[in-house]
N, C-alpha and C positions, 0 to 999 in steps of 0.2 A: 622688744623690737631692736634695741641697741645691739644685743648679742647676735641676733639672727641676721642683721644687716651688715655685720662686720666682715664684709667680703669685697674685694676690689672689683670683681666682675659682675656679680649679681646684686651687690648691696645697693640699697636705696637711701636717700636722704631721710633722716629721722628728725621730726619736730616735736618738742615737748613744751606745752604752754605753761607759764608761771604767772602769778598775779601781776607782775610788773614787766615781764619780758617773755620772750620765746627762745628756748635753747635749740639751736640747729646743730645736728651731728651729720657732717658730710661723710660719704663713703671713704674708706681708706684709699691711699694711693696705690697705683698698680705696683706689683712686685718688680724689683729690679731684674733685668735679664742677667745671664751669666757674664756677658761682656761688661755691663755696667757695674756689676758687683766686683769683677776683677779690677776695674779701673779705680774703684773706691779704695779697695784694700791694698792696691799697689802704689798708692801715693807714698812719697818719701818720709814716712813716719820715723821719728828719731828713737823710739823705744826708750825714752828718758823723760824725767819730770821736767816741767817747764822751768826755765832759768830763774823765774821769780821765786821759786822755792829755795830757801836757804838751808833747810834741813832735809835729810833723806826722807823719802816717802816709803815706809815699810810695805804698804799695800801694793806697790808697783812690782816688787821683786818676784812674787809668786806667778805673775802673769807677763813679765817683761818679754820673755821669749816664747810666747804662746801665739797660736795662729787661729783666726776665725775661718772656718771652712764653709759655713753656710748660715743662713738666717731662716727664721720661721720655726714653728713647732705645732704639730697637729695632735699633741697628747691630750688636750682638752681637760686638764686637771681643773677642778672647780675653784681651787684657791689661787690659781695662777692667772695673771693678766697678759701673758705673752701673746695671746691671740690678738689683743688690741694693739700691742706694740709692734709685733713683727709679722702677724698673720699666721694662718694655718698652712699656707702654701710654702713648701720648702724651696728656697732660692740658694742654689749651690754654686760655689766658685768652680772654675775649671781646674783640673789637676795641674795643668801647666802653670797657672797663676800661683797656686799654693807652693809648688816646687820652687818657682822663682823667688818667692818671699823667703822661704827657708834657706835658699842658697845665699841670699843677701844677708840673712841672719847669721849664717855660718861664717861669713867673712868678717863679722864684727869682732874686734879684739876682746870684747867682754864676754863673748859667747863661749860657754864651757862644754858645748857638745850636747846639751840636753834641750830638746823642744818640750817645754813644760806641758803644753796642751794643744791638741788639734781638735777643734770641735765647734759647737754652737750651743744653743739652748739644750739640745740633746745630741750627743756626739754621733750616735749611730743612725741619725736621720739624714746624714749626708748622701746626696744622690738619689734619695727616694722620691718617687714621682707617681702621680696619678694622671692619666690621660685627660680626665675630665677637667682638671685644673686649667688647662690651656684655653679652653673655650667657654666653660660654664662656671668656673670657680669651684669652691668647696660646696659640698652638699649641705643644705640647710636642715635636713631632717635626720642626719646620721653622723657618727663620729668616724673620722678617717682611720683611727687606730684599729677599729674593729671591722673595717670594710674589706671584703675579698678583692675588690678592684684595685686596691693599693699594691703597687709593685714593691715588695719588701726585700728585693735582692740587695745583699750587702757586698757583692763582689767589687763594685767600684770603690767602695770605702777601703777594702783590703788592698786593692791595687795602689790606691793613693798612699796609704801608709807605708807600703813596701818601697815606693819610689822615694819617699822622704827618708826612710832608713838608709837608703843607698847613697845619699848625698855625702860627698866627702866632708869630713869635719863633724858629722852628726853621729853621736854615739847612741842616743836614746830618743825615741819619739813616744811620749806618754799621752794618754787620754785622761784628763783630770776633770772634764766637765760632766762626767756621768753618762750612763747609757740607759736606754729604756729596755728593760729586760724582757718585757712582753712583746717586743718587736724583733728580737733576735731569732733568726731562722735556724733550723736544724743544720748540722754540718760543721765546718771547720771554723766558722767566724769566732765563736767564743774562745776556742782553743788558741787561735792566733792572737786575739786581743790579750788574753791572759799571759801568753808566752812572751810577747814582744812589746806590749804597750801598757802594762800595769806594773808599777814599781813594787808595790807590796799590798796595796789596798784598792779595791774596786768599789766605786761609789754607786749605790743604787737607792731608789726612793720608793719603797713599798708604802710608806707613810702610816699604814695601819694594817690590822689583820681582821678586825671585826667586819663581817659581811655588810651590815648596814652602813657603817662609817665609810668603808671603801666605796660603796655605791654613791654615797653623798659627796665624796671627794672626787669622783670620776676616775678612781684607780681600779685596777684589776683585783679580783678576789685573792685571798691568801693562797689558794691552791696554785695559782700561776706563779707566785713568788717562790713557793716551796719547790715547784718543778725546776725553776731556774737555779735555786740554791743547791738542789741535788746535782744538777749538771755541773755547777761550779765546783762543788766539793769533789765530784768524781775526777775532774781535771787536776785536782791537787794531789791525787794519789801518786806516790812515787817521786814527787818533785823534791829536789833538794831544798829549795827555798819556797816555803809555803806562802800563799797569798790569802788575804782575808777580805770578806765583804764588809763595807761600811754602809749600814742602812740608815736612812733618814726617816724619822718618825715625826708626826704632828700630834700634839695634845690639844684638847679644848676646842676641836673643830666642831662646827654645827653638826648635829646628829649624833655626837659622841656623848655617852653617859659614863658615869664612873664605872659601871660594870664592863663597859667596852674597854676602858683603860686597864682594868684588872685582867681582862683577857689578853691584852697586848703585853702586859707585864709578865704574865705566865708564859706567853710565847717566847719572849726575850729570855726568860729564865731557862726554858727547856732547850732552846736552840743555841744558847751561848752568844747571842747577838746584842748583849748589853752595850750601849753606846752613849756617848755624850752628844751625838748629833740629833738633838731633839728640839723642835721649834714649837713654842706655844703659839697657837693660832692668833694671828693679828689681822684684823680687817684692813684691807688695802683697796684703793680705788679700782673699780671696773671688774672685779672678780665675782663669779657666781656665789662663792662662799660668803663674801661680804654682803651681798644682797640678802642671803639667807640670815646672816647674823643680825642685820638691822630690822628685817621684817618678820622673821620667824616663819617664813613661807618659802617653799620651793618655787622659784620664779616660773618654772615650766608647767607644774601641775597645780600650783597654789595650795598644795597640802601643807599642813603645819609640820615644822621641823623643830625638834628640841635644840635649844641653844644654851650651852653652859656658860655661865658668867660668874664674876665675883670670886668668892672663896672656892667654889667648885673647880674653877680653872686652875687654881693653885694646887688643889688636891690631885687633879688629873696630871699635871706636870710632875708632881712629886712621885706619883705611882710608877712612871717610867724610869725614874732615877731612884728606885727603891733602895739601892745599896748605900746611898748617902745618909749618914747618921742624922744630918740636919733635917732630913725629910721624914724621919721615922714617925713623928707625931701626925703629920698630914696623911701619911700612908695608912696608919692605923685607923684614922678617922674615915678615910675612903673605904677601907675594907669593911668597917662596921656598916657604913651606909649601903654597901653593896651586898651585905649579908655574907661576906666571905671572911669571917673571923678565923676560919680554918687555916688561913694563910698567915696568921700571927702566931709566932712561937719559934721553936728551935729545931723543928724537923727540916729535912732537906728541901721540902717544897715551899716552906714559908718564905715570905718576902721580907718580913721584919721580925726582930725578936720580941718576945712578950713584954719585957721590961724596958721602959724608956732609958736610954743612955747606954744600953748594952750594945757594943759595936762588933762583937765577934760574930762572924757569919760563916765560920768553918763548916763545911759539909753541906751548905745550902747553895743551890744553883750551880752554875758552872763558870 
């Protein structure tokens, strides 16, 4: 009930009785209008740490000259609580407001000409809208990302980015907050983003490739990511400076077994997408995945869902980082458990060498 009523227009108050009290969950606040959002983000922020800090704040520098273009996310990933924080309805700032913010930024003496990020929870949801949101809110029985009623036009986003590039004093406008690849329309959008707004790496989040795990995560299947990856690689042909995908993966998610992580490890080996950007699933408040983790049940169907815990989670994490010699023991253990000892040895397809401590991996993988 808490999940289904998490909408500012159609949501109802939810009451949950407990032995000594009753917990009341009120519907979320109405989304801010464009005018209200502009007013909030055009306040005279200093883009500096509070004077009470006597030492530099390293975490500030990567985002100091970044811009929030919108709030909200309709991606509906099971492990994410953004629906509860910002809602599924996209609330976009006006292009004029964002331009004014970057103009003020460009006038700062510390500004080196680089806008580090223009985005939100998902950068390419800026300006996306559904007519139903205005009067009825989000649909309780379907996901926005799959709905044909959603206006997926990205032209407004491209026009905004061009205006920002044309501001005097601005050399580069980057997108660092990641894009939803299954939302990208055919046409020039991906080419323009790669050409003008990606420094060298484009962040994407397939999270997994196993069909069952992707479904449990609320992510599109592997075929969708493969189609995007092929488009991206085609755009790199003939370019003097090659760009690369930075994929994010999750290990140990509910519904994921060791065999699924072996499948992901083989995919990484075959595609050359070995990455350090791997998160071991951690249950966090208000997400669907956390509910599954604690109950072992799908909250919508009440069907049982396998939940890896303990040592198996360590094995799953090690499998995606199979090149690390410190993980060899856990990787071998996982491969034995999955009946995949054919991946232990010195052939090119093997993930780890046969003998413990042997670190040479020449000829294996890419």
